[in-house]
C-alpha positions in Angstrom: 179.4 -74.1 134.3 177.6 -70.9 133.6 181.2 -69.3 133.1 181.8 -72.3 130.4 178.3 -71.5 128.7 179.0 -68.0 128.4 182.6 -68.3 126.5 181.1 -70.8 124.3 178.3 -68.3 123.6 180.7 -65.7 123.0 182.9 -67.5 120.5 179.7 -68.7 118.6 179.0 -64.7 118.2 182.2 -63.7 117.5 182.6 -66.5 114.7 179.2 -65.5 113.1 180.1 -61.8 113.0 183.3 -62.6 111.3 181.3 -64.9 108.6 178.7 -62.0 107.8 181.6 -59.5 107.2 182.8 -61.7 104.6 179.6 -63.2 103.0 176.4 -61.0 104.1 173.2 -62.6 104.2 170.4 -60.9 102.2 167.8 -64.0 102.7 165.9 -65.5 99.7 166.1 -61.9 98.3 169.7 -62.3 97.4 170.5 -62.6 93.6 172.0 -65.7 92.1 174.4 -65.4 89.2 173.7 -68.1 86.3 176.3 -69.2 83.3 177.4 -68.3 81.2 179.2 -65.4 82.5 181.0 -62.6 80.4 184.3 -61.1 82.9 185.3 -57.5 81.5 187.0 -54.7 83.2 186.3 -51.0 83.4 189.6 -49.6 83.6 191.7 -52.2 82.3 193.5 -52.8 86.2 194.8 -56.3 87.1 191.8 -56.9 88.9 189.9 -59.0 86.0 192.6 -61.4 85.9 192.0 -62.4 89.8 188.7 -62.9 89.0 189.4 -65.1 86.2 191.7 -67.3 88.3 188.8 -67.9 90.8 186.3 -68.5 87.9 188.8 -71.3 86.5 189.0 -73.1 89.9 185.5 -73.4 90.2 184.9 -74.4 86.4 182.4 -71.9 85.4 181.3 -71.6 82.0 182.8 -67.9 81.3 184.5 -65.9 78.7 187.0 -63.2 79.7 187.1 -60.3 77.6 188.7 -57.1 78.7 187.4 -55.1 75.8 184.0 -56.6 75.4 181.9 -54.5 73.5 177.8 -54.7 72.7 178.6 -56.9 69.5 180.2 -59.5 71.5 176.9 -59.6 73.6 174.9 -60.0 70.4 177.0 -62.8 68.6 176.6 -64.5 72.1 172.6 -64.5 72.0 172.9 -64.9 68.2 174.7 -68.2 68.8 171.9 -69.6 71.0 174.0 -69.1 74.3 173.1 -65.8 75.6 175.2 -64.6 78.6 173.3 -64.7 82.0 175.8 -62.8 84.2 178.1 -59.9 83.5 181.0 -59.2 85.8 182.6 -56.1 85.3 185.8 -55.6 87.5 185.8 -51.5 88.3 189.4 -50.0 88.9 191.4 -48.1 86.4 195.2 -48.3 85.6 196.4 -45.5 83.5 199.5 -47.9 82.7 196.7 -50.7 81.6 194.8 -48.3 79.3 198.0 -46.8 77.9 198.9 -50.1 76.8 195.7 -50.8 75.3 195.6 -47.1 73.8 192.7 -46.3 75.3 191.4 -43.7 77.5 189.1 -43.6 80.5 186.3 -42.0 78.5 186.8 -44.8 76.1 186.2 -47.0 78.6 183.4 -45.5 80.3 181.6 -45.2 76.7 182.2 -48.7 76.1 180.8 -49.7 79.6 178.2 -47.7 79.3 176.7 -49.0 75.9 177.4 -52.5 77.4 175.1 -51.8 80.4 172.2 -50.8 78.0 172.4 -54.0 75.9 172.8 -56.1 78.9 169.5 -54.4 80.2 167.9 -55.5 76.8 169.0 -58.8 77.0 168.2 -59.0 80.7 171.7 -60.1 81.8 172.5 -59.9 85.6 175.2 -57.9 86.1 177.8 -57.8 89.0 180.2 -55.2 89.8 183.6 -55.7 91.4 186.3 -54.1 93.1 188.6 -56.4 94.3 192.1 -54.5 94.5 191.5 -52.9 98.1 192.4 -49.1 98.8 195.6 -49.0 96.9 193.8 -49.4 93.5 191.7 -46.8 94.6 194.3 -44.2 96.0 197.3 -45.2 93.2 196.5 -42.3 90.7 199.8 -41.5 88.5 199.1 -37.9 89.4 197.7 -35.3 91.5 193.8 -35.1 90.5 193.4 -38.5 88.9 190.1 -39.4 89.5 189.9 -42.2 87.2 189.2 -45.4 89.5 186.5 -43.4 91.0 185.0 -42.6 87.7 185.0 -46.4 86.8 183.3 -47.1 90.1 180.4 -44.5 89.5 180.0 -45.8 85.9 179.4 -49.5 87.1 178.2 -49.9 90.8 175.1 -48.0 90.7 173.9 -49.8 87.7 174.4 -53.4 88.9 172.4 -56.0 90.6 175.2 -56.7 93.0 178.5 -55.3 94.2 181.6 -57.2 95.4 184.5 -55.5 97.1 187.2 -56.5 99.2 186.7 -55.1 102.6 189.6 -52.6 102.9 188.9 -50.8 99.5 185.4 -50.0 101.5 186.9 -48.4 104.3 185.5 -44.9 103.6 182.2 -46.5 103.2 182.1 -45.6 99.6 180.6 -48.9 98.3 178.4 -49.0 101.1 176.7 -45.8 100.2 176.2 -46.7 97.0 174.7 -49.9 98.0 172.4 -48.0 100.5 171.3 -45.2 98.0 170.5 -47.6 95.0 169.2 -50.7 97.3 172.0 -53.4 96.0 173.3 -56.2 97.7 176.9 -55.4 98.7 179.2 -58.6 99.5 182.2 -58.0 101.2 185.2 -60.3 101.4 188.7 -59.6 103.6 191.6 -61.6 101.8 192.0 -62.4 98.4 191.8 -66.2 98.8 188.2 -65.6 100.3 187.1 -64.3 97.2 186.5 -68.2 96.0 184.0 -68.8 98.7 182.1 -65.4 98.1 181.7 -66.6 94.5 180.6 -69.9 95.3 177.7 -68.5 97.2 176.9 -66.5 94.3 176.8 -69.0 91.6 175.3 -71.7 94.0 
């Protein structure tokens, strides 16, 4: 009987650990996001499209604008439906920026302006890096650090960080979280992103 009890306790403990890895608990202090939401990009990678898919499945009130600027935030406010949350998906794609005719410097300037306006309007900013380590290490040429620049521009200036666990293998996002006292939410597989978002918008 004692052996059986020990086995059950062990299984329950492992289950609790697994859940905490995907969605860490921050207690009552964990900020909750509200609608309407703006989903945009810092780096023009495919990541925001993944976010869009899960947002649609949840039937959230959101706009998807990869090139959103300050004017977009102001117009929404003037219409009487100001954004309550802005999700900025980091991850730079030289191909994506090239197709849009912009550089990483252009992106960083746009995002800096967006963050300033979001602060003025009291819009909650969530940073997300959801493409894993492959996105962080796929620079088109040696020395390309555009992806890391997008992370530095957004994550330390957000109220919450969402990251796919394998993209945080070097503790990059953990350090930002600890240094700036920002909640860090990790998930293992793409399908788990939906559950994480539900916990944020519940």
